[in-house]
C-alpha positions, 0 to 999 in steps of 0.5 A: 441739234442732233450736233448740239446734243453730240457735243454736249455728251463729248464735254460731259464726258471730258468733264468726267474725265477731267474729273479722275484722278491719274493712275501712279506708281506709288510707294508702300504705305509705311514710305509715303504719307497719304489719307483713305482717299488718295488710296480710293481714287488710286483703286479707281484709276488703275482699275479703269487701267485693267480693264483698258488693259487686262494683260498690264503686269504693272496696272495690277499689281498698282490696283492690288496695292491701292485696295489693299491700302484703301481697306486699312481704312474702309475695312473692304477685305472682300475688295481685295479678294476680288481683284486677287480672283481676277488677276487670277483670270486675267494673268495666270503664272504670272510674276504679279499673280504670285507675288499677289498671292504671297502679300494677301495669303497668311497659309504658310505652304501657299506663301511658300509655294507662291514666294519661291514662283516670284522670286524665280520670275523677278522683273529685271526692272524692280519698282518699290514693292518689288524690292521690299516685299522680298527683302524679307522673303530672302534674308529669312528663306533664301539668305544667299541671295539676300546681299545681292538683292539688299544692295540693289535694292540701295543702288536704286535710290528708293530705300530711305538713308534715314531709316538706314541711320536708324538701323545703325543706331540700333545695331551699334548700341547693341554688344558684339555677338549679341541676338535682337528679336524684332517683329514689326517691318521697321524694328528689322528690315532696316538692320537686315538692309545695313547688314547685308547691303552695306556690310555692316554690324554682321556679327549681331544676329538679328531675327524676326521674331514672328517668322520663328515659327517657320520651320525653314526659318527656325531650323536654318537659325537653330543651325547658324547658332549652334543649336542642337535640334533637341531644344526644339518645340513642337510650333502650336497650330495658329488655326486650334491654338490662341494668339496667347499660346503662339506668344508665349511659345514664342517667348520659350522659343526665344528663351531656349535661344538665349540660355542655349547661347549664352548671348546677349539678347536684345528686343527694340524698345517699343515692345509688345505686351506679351514680350514684356510680361515674358520677361518682367523684370528682366528687360532695362532700357538702353535706348532704342534696345532692351536688354535681357539681364538675369542680374540687375545693372546700371542701364541708365549709364549704359543709356546715357553712353548710348546717348551722348557716344554712340548714337548719330544724331545728325539725321534726326536734326533735318526736318521732315520734307514731304518727300520723305518717308512717313517712316522718319515720323515713326523713327523721330517718334520712337527716339524720343520716347526712348530717350524720356528716361534720360530727362531724370536724375539716375535715382529716378528713372527706375521708378518709370517716368514718376509725376513728380519729376527731379532734375540733377542738372538743369543746363543738361536737363534743358539742352537734353529736352529741348533736342526731343523738342526739337525732333518733334518739331521736325517730324512733319505731323500735324501741330496738334499732334506735335503739342500733345507729344511735347505735353507728354514729353515736358510735365513742367510750367516752363522752358528753359531758354534755347540752347546751341546744339551745334555739339549735339549728337555724333557724326555718322561712322 
């Protein structure tokens, strides 16, 4: 009987183990499409690993990242804080602990301190998270090290060629010696990777707009742009001032840079509302970027030129695959929404997508809209999401016949 009980317990334990997820060294949430259940399973899997190996830095890092991404779905940020606390007890004064503090803190002094310590301890064998998080840090705080880091990132084969192709389109469509202000990772990091990693379009200045509140970064930028320090205004304390006040300060600082340098300023096509409101009537869509101008001009002609002559469109024709970055879906969707004005007659485009559409050239319209629809169909979004987007893009009652797209787009430089 005792042997039967022992066997039953062993079988039950084996069944439980077989039902548990194995820990995986996953990529970032912007680089891979996974649901909340995946991150919950990975949090449990890596949680078991840190119990078995309490000083394993890799296990702690993936445990933290899994809990962090799970919190984006379930809102349990206390669990993330608990992981950081336990990590501090298990592996204090380690690269992974400082890395985690840097990623989880919102205090500028803590981030600067932990960032310096972590970068000084960077492992020789880097994974996705090591490369990804320190790209922005090095560009904004230690630019002298940014080029070697970005080149190593590209050599690793981890970074997306799709994101680089998108960055090339953005930078190529801007005027020489212009300044670009982006807010999100996708709006700035691929551009920095192309500049620092490949040495392309280095005459364009790419600025991380939220980072302008960092004194060191802002002062270095002012120095590089030849702006006198007297133009600087005191940064509002985000703990004492509203988000609106901070956003207004950021806009006024950008306007100071624009006026002091006389250089052309661009923003991404998918701007925040507070940027649109601050420069109302002065932002003109040119495709993937918006140009800030005090004077009206034929922006439709510029957008059309970018689409026909400047942009490399070949990478957008490639269908999505399971191992391609989920960011690729966002880039594809962004391109389509940015190019929607091309479906309108030039004299109608300025009316911002009127309900009643008019087309000056049915053949050209047909060619463009079917190409944009093919981009959406090439993503790995759900069929329902694709259909909703296509209906938003095309409000007609019929689709024109298909077309041969062999001559559509331009080749990569």
